N, C-alpha and C positions, 0 to 999 in steps of 0.2 A: 672727647665730645661731650658737650653739655646739653642735657635735656631739661627743658623747663618743667616746672610742676604743672602748669596749665596744659601743656601738650600731653603730659602723661594722663591727666584727668580726662582729657578729650578722648584719647584712645580707649581708656577704660569705659567711659560712657558709651562709646560706639560699640564696643564688644558686648556690653550689657544689653544694648538695644537689639543687637543681632541675636543674642541668646533668647531674648524675650520674643522676638519675631518667630524664631524657630519653634519655641514652645507654643505660640499661638497657632502656627501652621499644623503642628502635631495634634493640638487640641481639635482643630477643624477636621483633620483626617479621622480622628476617633469619633467625632460627632457624626460624620457622614459614612464612616465605615469603608472609605475608599482610600487606597494608598496612592492611586494615580488619579488626580483630579483634573489635570491639564497635561497636554503632551510634553511640556517641559519637565514635568516631574520624572518621567521615564519614557523617552521617545520610543524605544523599542517595544516596551510593554504596551504603550498607548496604541501603536500601530497594530500589533497583534490582537489587542482587545477589540479594536474597531473592525478588524477582519472577522473575528469571531461573532461580533454583533451583527454584521451584514449576513453572515451565513445563518445565524439564528433567525433573523427576520425572514430570510427566504424559506427556511424550514417551517416556520410558523405559517407563512403564506401557503406553502404546499399542504400543510395540515388542514387549513381552512378550505382550500380547493378540493382536497380529497374528501372531506366531510360532505361538501356540496355534491360531489360526484356520487358518493355512497348513497346519499338520500335519493338522488335521481335514479340511480340503478335499482334501489329497493322498490321505488314506485314503478319503474319499467318492468321489473321482474313480476311484481304483483299484477300489472296490466297483462303481461304475457300469460300468466296463470289464468286470468279471467278469460282471455281469448281462447285458451285451450279448452276451458269449460264450455264456452259458447259453441266451439266447433264440435265438441262431443254431443251437445244437445242437438245440433244440426244433424249429426250422424244418426242419432237415435230416431229423429223424425223421419229421415230418409229410409231407415229400415222399416219403420211402421208404414211409410207411404207405399212400400212394395206389396202391401196386402191386396190381393186380387179382389177381395170383396168390397173394397172401398168404392164409393160412388163419387160423383162430382162434388157433393157438399163436403164429404170428409177430406177429399184432396184439396179443396179450397181452404178448409180450416188449417191444414198443414202448411199450405202455401203462405197463408197470412202469418203463421207463427215463424216461418222461415224468414219472411221479410222483416219481422221484428228483431230476430236474432242478427240479421245482416246489418241493421241499423245500429244495434248494440256493438257489433264488431267494429264498425266505422268509428263509433264513439271512443272505443278503447284505443284504436290506432291514432286518434287525435288527442290523447291524454297529454296534460302538461304537468310539470313539476311545480313545487312551491314558489319558484321564481317566475313562473309563466312561460318557461321554455318548453317546447314540444319534446316529448320523450322519444318519439319515433320519426323525427324529421330528418334523420341522416346528418348531413353537414350544415343543416339550416336552410334558410331561403324562404320559408313560409310559416306564418303563424298557424295555418290550418293545412297540414301536409296532404291530407286525404280529403278530396272533394268528390261528392257523389253527383255525377252528371247523368244518372240513369234517366232515360226517356225512351219512348217507343221506338226510336231509331236505332237503339242498341248501344248507346254510350253508357259507360259504367263509371267506376271509381277511377279518378285520376290522381296520381301522386305529384304534388306541386313542390315537394321539398327538394333538397339537393342530394342526389344519390351519393352514397359512399359512407364508410364507417371510419370515424376518427380512431387512430391507433392509441393504445395504452402506452404511456411513457414510463420512465424509471420511477417517477414519484407521482404520476398522475394517471387518471382513468377517464374514459369517455363519459360524457354526461347525457348522451343521446344515442339511440340505436338507429340503424338503417331500416326504416319500416318498409322501404321498397323491396329490399332483399327478403324480408320476412313474409310479407303478404302479397306482393305483386309479381313474384317470380315462381309461381307454382307450375310445375311441368304438366303439360296436357296429356290426357290419356294415361298410358302406363309409363310415361317418361321417355319412351323410344318412338312410339307411333300412336296415332289416335284414330279411332274408328267412328264413323257416323253413318246414319241412314240417309238416303236421298229423300228430299222433301216430297218427291212425287210418288214414293212407294205406296202401294195399295195393299200389299200382302202383310203377313204377320211375322216376317223374318226379323231376327235381332242377333246380335253377336255379344261375345264376352269382350273384355277390355283388351284381350290379346296378351301375348307374352313373347319374349325374345328367346329363341332357342340356340342361336349362334351369333354372338355379337360381331364377329369378324365378317360375317356374311351379309350384314345389313348394308343396304345400298343408299338409303335416304331418299328413295324415289317415291312418287305418288302411284297408288294402285286403285283400280276399280274392280269390284266384283259384280258381274252382271248375271241375272237369272233369266232363263228362258224355259219355255214349255215345248219339248220336242216329242211328238207322238204320245202325249199324255205323261211324259216323264220330265220331272223338274231337273234342270241342269244348271251348272254355274261355270263361268269363265273368269279367270283373273287376268286383267290387262295392266301392263306397265305403262303408265301415262307419261313418264318422264323421258323415255327414250325418244329419239327423233321422230319415230313413227310409233303410234300406240300399238304395241305388240302383245298378243296373248302370251301368258307364261307357259313354257313347256311343261306338259303334264297337268296343266290346270285349265284345259280347254274342253268344254262340253262334258264335264264330269258330273255323273248323276249325284243329285243332292238328297240328303236325308237329315232330318232334324236331329241335332245333337252331335253332328259330325265335326271333326277338327281338321283344318287344312293347314299346311305349312309350306312356305316358300320364302326364299331369300333370307333365311335366318329368323323368320317370324312366324308365329302361329296364332290361330284364333278359332274359337268354337262358334258355330252358327246353330241357331235353334229357331223353331217356328216354321211356318209354311210361307214361302215367298210367292208372289204373283209374277207372272211373266213381265219383264221390264223393270222389276225392282233392282235397286243398286245399293251397294255398300262401298263407301269411300274409305281408303286408308292413306293417311298422310303422315309425314314425320312430325314428331311432337315439337311444339313451340312452347311458349310460356303463356299462362293465363294468370289470373289473380283470384284469391280466395273469395272475394266479393262476387266476382262473375260466376264462380262455381256455384255459389248459393243461389244467385239469380237464375242460372241455367236450370237448377232443380225446380225453382218456382215456375219457370216457363214450361218445363216439362209437365208439371202437375196440372197446369192450366191448358195444356195442348188439347185442341178439339178437332184437329184435322183427321184425315184418314190414317188407318193403321195406328190408332192412338195407344193401344196396349203395348205394341212392340216399340213404338217410339218412346214411351215413358220408361219401359224396361231398359232400353238402350241408354237413354240419357241418365237415368238414375244410377245405373251401374258405373257409367263413366264419372259422374260427379262424386260418387262414393270413393272411387280410386283417387281422384284429384283432391278430394277433401282430406283423405288420409295423408297424401303427399304434403298438403298445406299444413296439416297438424304437425307433421315431422319437422317442418321448417320452424314452426313456432316453438316446438320443444328444443330444437337446436339453439335458437336464439335465447331461450330461457336458460339453457345450460351455460351458454356463454356469459349471460348476465350473472348467474350464480358463481361462475369461476372468477369474474371480476370482483364480486363482493368478497369472496375469500381472499383475493389478492389485496383488496382494500384493508382487510384486517391486518394482513402482514405488513403492508406499507405503513399503516397507522402505528404499529409497534416500532417499526424501523425508524420512522420520523420522530416519534416520541423519545426514543433512546438517543437519537442524534441530537435532539434539542437539549436533553439533559447533559450530554457530553459537552456541547458548546457553552452552556451556561456555566458548567464547572470550569472550563478553560478560561472563560471571560472573568470569572470570579478569581481564579488563581492569578491572573495577570494584573488585575486592578484593585482587588479588595485588600483591605488591611487586616493583618493578624492582630485582633484586638488585644490578646494577651500580651504579645510583644509590644504593641503600641502603647498600652497602659504602663507597661514596665519602662519603656523609653521615656514616656511622659513624666513619670515619677522621678526618674533619674535626672532628666533635664531640669525639672522643677527644683529638685534638691540642689543641683549645681547652681541654678540661678539665685536661689535664696542665699547660698553660701557666698556667691560673688557679690551680691548686694550688701550683705553684712560686712564683708571684708572691705569693700569700697567705702562704706560708711565709716569704718574705723580708721582707714588710711587717710580719708579726707579730713578727719579732725586733727591729724598730726600736724604740728607747726613748730618752728624754731622758737617762736615767742613763748610757747608753753614751757620750755625748759630754761629760759633765761630768767634769772632772778632779778 
């Protein structure tokens, strides 16, 4: 087979151009520090690197969301702490309001202070975070979740948010708390039943908040305690109002009354004090739910009460509001504890996500980054080979038969 000189030169030039292109490509990889610059460089590594980048992007997004939630929870926890302080101030005022030597002016002064604290509490419940989101709006639904509708007809604070608490995820935390569960679901009375004096009472009888002596014996019925004067002796009768016909309780009919006595029936007990008038009544009903704002307003109304039996009425209402206030404070402390727990979890999640991000960056670097030491060594080797090829080609190209013919 005969190979022409021109064909041989063409093949050599082609090889030199290919070596020069490879050297230029290696130089570009060294300049960028990337071994895989396009999928064709290493399809498997490029696919795995893209997967690592997507996971890294999600991790970074989770970190940003977590930081936002942490900031909101810190502000919510601070708001709950402020709410607890306000409730404690209310309690201190209620304790001082029980002073028997206080007149109408002193009680009015306390009532005004209580109204101011109530407004502060509503302000805390409507706090917003740095992004303008409500901290206690539950699942959202309103820019102002707590609206004060108080008027002489008895309307109070209304929750306009969406009830419910967002759950914490594996890498996320709630950014708002359910204010309805914190402030709007305070159990009435002692949590099992509630006692109140009839509005028409003229005597000085009042009761404790009562206690449960046998949980299994509770019926959930309504009861009324009636007082009568029989031959100059005060007597009381307990009637069950829920049964088909109002029936006096066995053993609680026409019982002689004395101040400070404790009575017990159907798993519940209460202590009565003061002197009743004939026809006075005490109502006992199963506990429902009230809200902390209504509790404070009830205390204000009690301090401003000017009807008959004022002293007994105030004593009764202030005792009840104190118990309900303590129950409301417990719910605030419970919510603050939950917020603190989530903040601790945020610290753990932050460390976890940061470590995950470091691992993903290392994996991505391992797949697509160039080993600069190896890259420089390969570059120098190829450069030396190209220089040798160019020199040898130059020498071979000068060879010719005419140079040896004399």
